[in-house]
C-alpha positions as CSV (number, residue, x, y, z in Angstrom):
1,M,111.4,107.3,79.6
2,L,114.1,105.1,81.3
3,T,114.7,103.3,84.6
4,R,118.2,103.7,86.5
5,D,119.3,100.3,85.5
6,Y,118.7,101.1,81.6
7,A,120.4,104.4,82.1
8,E,123.5,103.1,83.8
9,A,123.7,100.3,81.2
10,L,124.1,103.0,78.5
11,G,126.9,104.4,80.2
12,F,125.1,107.4,82.0
13,D,126.1,107.6,85.9
14,D,124.7,111.3,85.8
15,Y,120.9,110.8,85.1
16,D,120.3,114.3,84.3
17,S,122.9,114.1,81.3
18,V,121.1,111.3,79.8
19,I,117.8,113.8,79.3
20,G,117.6,114.6,75.5
21,E,120.0,112.0,74.1
22,K,118.8,109.9,71.4
23,V,118.5,106.2,71.9
24,Q,118.3,103.6,69.2
25,I,116.1,100.7,69.4
26,G,116.7,97.5,67.4
27,L,114.0,95.0,66.5
28,T,113.2,91.9,64.4
29,D,110.3,91.7,62.2
30,A,108.2,88.8,61.2
31,T,110.5,87.7,58.3
32,G,113.6,87.8,60.5
33,A,114.9,91.3,59.2
34,V,116.5,93.9,61.5
35,H,115.2,97.3,61.8
36,E,116.1,100.4,63.8
37,T,114.4,103.2,65.2
38,G,115.1,105.9,67.8
39,G,113.5,107.9,70.5
40,T,114.8,110.8,72.6
41,V,115.2,110.5,76.6
42,V,112.9,112.7,78.5
43,G,113.2,111.3,82.0
44,V,114.8,108.8,84.2
45,A,112.3,106.5,86.6
46,E,112.8,105.2,89.9
47,D,113.1,101.5,89.7
48,T,109.5,100.0,91.0
49,L,107.9,96.8,91.3
50,F,106.0,97.8,88.3
51,A,109.2,99.2,86.2
52,A,109.4,97.9,82.8
53,G,112.7,99.1,81.7
54,I,111.7,101.6,79.0
55,G,108.1,103.8,79.0
56,I,107.3,104.8,75.3
57,N,105.0,107.0,73.9
58,E,101.9,106.6,71.5
59,T,103.9,107.7,68.4
60,L,107.0,105.3,69.3
61,S,104.9,102.7,70.1
62,K,102.9,102.5,66.8
63,T,106.2,102.6,65.1
64,I,107.7,99.8,66.6
65,A,104.6,97.8,65.9
66,D,104.6,98.6,62.5
67,L,108.2,97.3,62.1
68,Q,107.7,94.3,64.2
69,F,104.7,93.1,61.8
70,T,106.5,93.8,58.7
71,G,105.9,90.8,56.3
72,A,103.4,89.0,58.9
73,P,100.3,87.5,57.6
74,D,97.0,89.8,57.2
75,G,95.2,90.3,60.9
76,A,98.3,89.7,62.8
77,G,98.9,93.3,63.1
78,D,95.9,93.9,65.2
79,Q,97.0,91.3,68.0
80,Y,98.4,92.9,71.0
81,A,99.8,91.4,74.4
82,Q,98.9,94.7,76.4
83,V,96.9,97.7,75.9
84,I,97.6,100.8,77.9
85,A,94.3,103.0,78.7
86,R,94.5,106.4,79.9
87,F,91.8,108.3,81.7
88,D,91.0,111.5,83.7
89,L,91.6,110.5,87.6
90,N,88.6,112.8,88.2
91,A,86.0,110.8,85.9
92,G,85.0,108.7,88.9
93,Q,84.3,105.1,89.6
94,A,81.7,104.4,87.1
95,A,83.9,105.7,84.2
96,L,86.9,103.5,85.3
97,D,84.5,100.5,85.3
98,G,83.1,101.4,81.9
99,I,86.9,101.7,80.6
100,K,87.4,98.2,82.4
101,D,84.4,96.5,80.9
102,D,85.4,97.8,77.2
103,L,88.8,96.3,77.5
104,A,86.9,92.9,78.8
105,A,85.0,92.9,75.6
106,Q,88.1,92.7,73.5
107,G,89.8,90.0,75.4
108,Y,91.8,91.8,78.1
109,E,91.7,92.3,81.8
110,G,91.9,96.1,82.9
111,M,94.1,96.6,86.1
112,T,94.9,100.1,87.3
113,V,97.9,100.4,89.3
114,D,95.8,100.4,92.3
115,D,94.7,96.9,91.3
116,Q,98.2,95.5,90.7
117,M,99.0,97.0,94.2
118,G,96.0,95.1,95.6
119,V,97.1,91.7,94.3
120,F,100.6,92.4,96.3
121,K,98.6,93.2,99.2
122,S,96.2,90.1,99.1
123,V,99.4,88.0,99.0
124,I,100.8,90.0,102.0
125,D,97.6,89.8,103.6
126,A,97.5,85.9,103.4
127,I,100.7,85.5,104.6
128,I,100.2,88.0,107.7
129,A,97.0,85.7,108.6
130,V,98.9,82.6,108.4
131,L,101.5,84.3,110.7
132,S,98.9,85.7,112.9
133,G,97.6,82.3,113.6
134,F,100.9,81.1,114.5
135,A,101.0,84.3,117.1
136,V,97.9,83.3,118.3
137,I,98.7,79.5,119.1
138,A,102.1,81.1,120.7
139,L,99.8,83.3,123.2
140,I,97.5,80.5,124.1
141,A,100.9,78.6,125.1
142,A,102.2,81.5,126.7
143,G,99.2,82.0,128.8
144,F,99.5,78.1,129.7
145,G,102.8,79.0,130.9
146,I,102.4,81.9,132.9
147,V,99.5,79.9,134.9
148,N,102.0,77.2,135.2
149,T,104.5,79.4,136.7
150,L,102.2,81.1,138.9
151,L,100.7,78.1,140.4
152,M,104.1,76.7,141.1
153,S,104.7,80.0,142.7
154,V,101.6,80.0,144.8
155,Q,102.6,76.3,146.1
156,E,106.2,77.2,146.8
157,R,105.1,80.5,148.6
158,T,102.2,78.7,150.6
159,R,103.7,79.6,154.1
160,E,104.6,83.3,152.9
161,V,100.7,83.8,152.1
162,G,99.7,82.2,155.2
163,L,102.1,84.7,156.8
164,M,100.7,87.7,154.9
165,K,97.1,86.9,155.7
166,A,97.9,86.1,159.3
167,L,99.4,89.7,159.7
168,G,96.1,91.0,158.2
169,M,96.4,91.0,154.4
170,G,93.2,90.6,153.1
171,S,92.2,87.9,150.5
172,R,91.6,90.8,147.9
173,H,95.0,92.1,148.6
174,V,96.8,88.8,148.0
175,F,94.7,88.1,144.8
176,G,95.9,91.7,143.7
177,L,99.4,90.7,144.5
178,F,99.7,87.6,142.3
179,S,97.5,89.3,139.4
180,L,100.0,92.2,139.3
181,E,103.2,89.7,139.2
182,A,101.3,87.9,136.3
183,L,100.7,91.3,134.6
184,A,104.4,92.0,135.1
185,I,105.6,88.9,133.7
186,G,103.3,89.4,130.4
187,L,104.5,93.1,130.0
188,L,108.3,92.5,130.7
189,G,108.1,89.5,128.3
190,S,106.3,91.2,125.6
191,A,108.3,94.3,125.6
192,L,111.6,92.3,125.5
193,G,110.1,90.2,122.6
194,A,109.0,93.6,120.7
195,G,112.9,94.6,121.2
196,L,114.4,91.6,119.9
197,A,111.7,91.8,117.1
198,M,112.9,95.3,116.3
199,L,116.7,94.4,116.3
200,A,116.1,91.4,114.4
201,G,114.0,93.4,111.9
202,A,116.4,96.2,111.2
203,G,119.2,93.4,110.7
204,L,117.1,91.3,108.1
205,N,116.1,95.0,106.3
206,G,119.7,95.9,105.9
207,M,120.8,92.7,104.5
208,L,117.6,92.9,102.1
209,S,118.4,96.4,101.1
210,G,121.7,95.3,100.2
211,G,120.9,92.0,98.5
212,L,117.3,91.0,97.5
213,L,115.9,94.6,97.6
214,A,119.0,96.4,96.2
215,D,117.1,97.3,92.9
216,L,114.0,98.7,94.8
217,P,115.5,101.8,96.8
218,G,113.2,103.3,99.5
219,L,111.3,99.7,99.9
220,T,111.5,98.5,103.5
221,L,110.5,94.8,104.0
222,L,110.0,95.0,107.9
223,V,107.9,98.1,109.2
224,F,107.5,98.4,113.3
225,E,104.8,101.1,114.0
226,P,105.2,102.5,117.8
227,L,101.2,102.4,117.9
228,G,101.0,98.8,116.6
229,L,103.9,97.8,119.1
230,L,102.2,99.3,122.1
231,I,98.8,97.8,121.4
232,V,100.7,94.4,121.2
233,I,102.4,94.8,124.5
234,A,99.0,95.9,126.0
235,V,97.1,93.0,124.6
236,I,99.6,90.5,126.0
237,G,99.7,92.0,129.3
238,A,95.8,92.0,129.5
239,L,96.3,88.4,128.6
240,A,98.7,87.9,131.1
241,F,96.4,89.2,133.7
242,L,93.6,87.0,132.8
243,A,95.9,83.9,133.0
244,G,97.0,85.0,136.5
245,T,93.6,85.1,137.9
246,L,93.3,81.2,138.4
247,P,96.5,81.2,140.6
248,A,96.1,84.5,142.2
249,A,92.5,83.3,143.4
250,R,94.0,80.0,144.6
251,A,96.4,82.1,146.7
252,A,93.6,84.5,147.8
253,R,91.2,81.4,149.1
254,Q,94.1,79.9,151.3
255,N,93.7,79.3,154.9
256,P,96.3,81.3,157.0
257,I,96.6,78.4,159.6
258,D,96.6,75.7,157.0
259,A,99.0,77.7,154.8
260,L,101.4,78.4,157.9
261,R,101.5,74.6,158.9
262,Y,102.5,73.7,155.0
263,E,105.9,71.8,154.5
């Protein structure tokens, strides 16, 4: 089994045409002598994070090992850097754990593809946790910013609040007015931020797909889920509403006579 890069390096741009072709493999034994062996191409695999260039069956693997250990000291042929164990996917977790234990007894660390993916996910989760910490700090700073903005707005509109209350608007309505203003600021800011993030993410994905991730077709580094974005916007809106309760309560408590006299 060849990966696309290996097939292209052998001069096959049409991957179907490489199926059934013979491939010669050169290797050096323990004495420095060069040997050749061959295999038949049975398929071309997409490039992935775990692609190893070529995939070989048990027969070819044993042939290569025997040639490589030609002339090596006794016992050297029993040393392997990697072992591949195959098992029935329906065997269950207990059988899988048994295979891992058997490999561990021989000095190997047993890892399935899911385990390997788990390592990458752990690294990604750690990065996400750090970024989430920065996001929380940014949310707290934004909350203080909303409080400060609305407090200044209440102070600048003191006479306006007094006039509204003098015309019959109750404290509850004044509180609701400023609370809705805080909510609008939060929703508008989060929506704009999400839109800019999506644009930046699309641009970054385009750059990476043509550069760093060019050998991994189909892999998208930044994915924006609509439901996740809606949840973020809703959470930020709720935080903005809570941040606006203090300025709104201050506006609602104002005495209309004193407010109208405010200069």
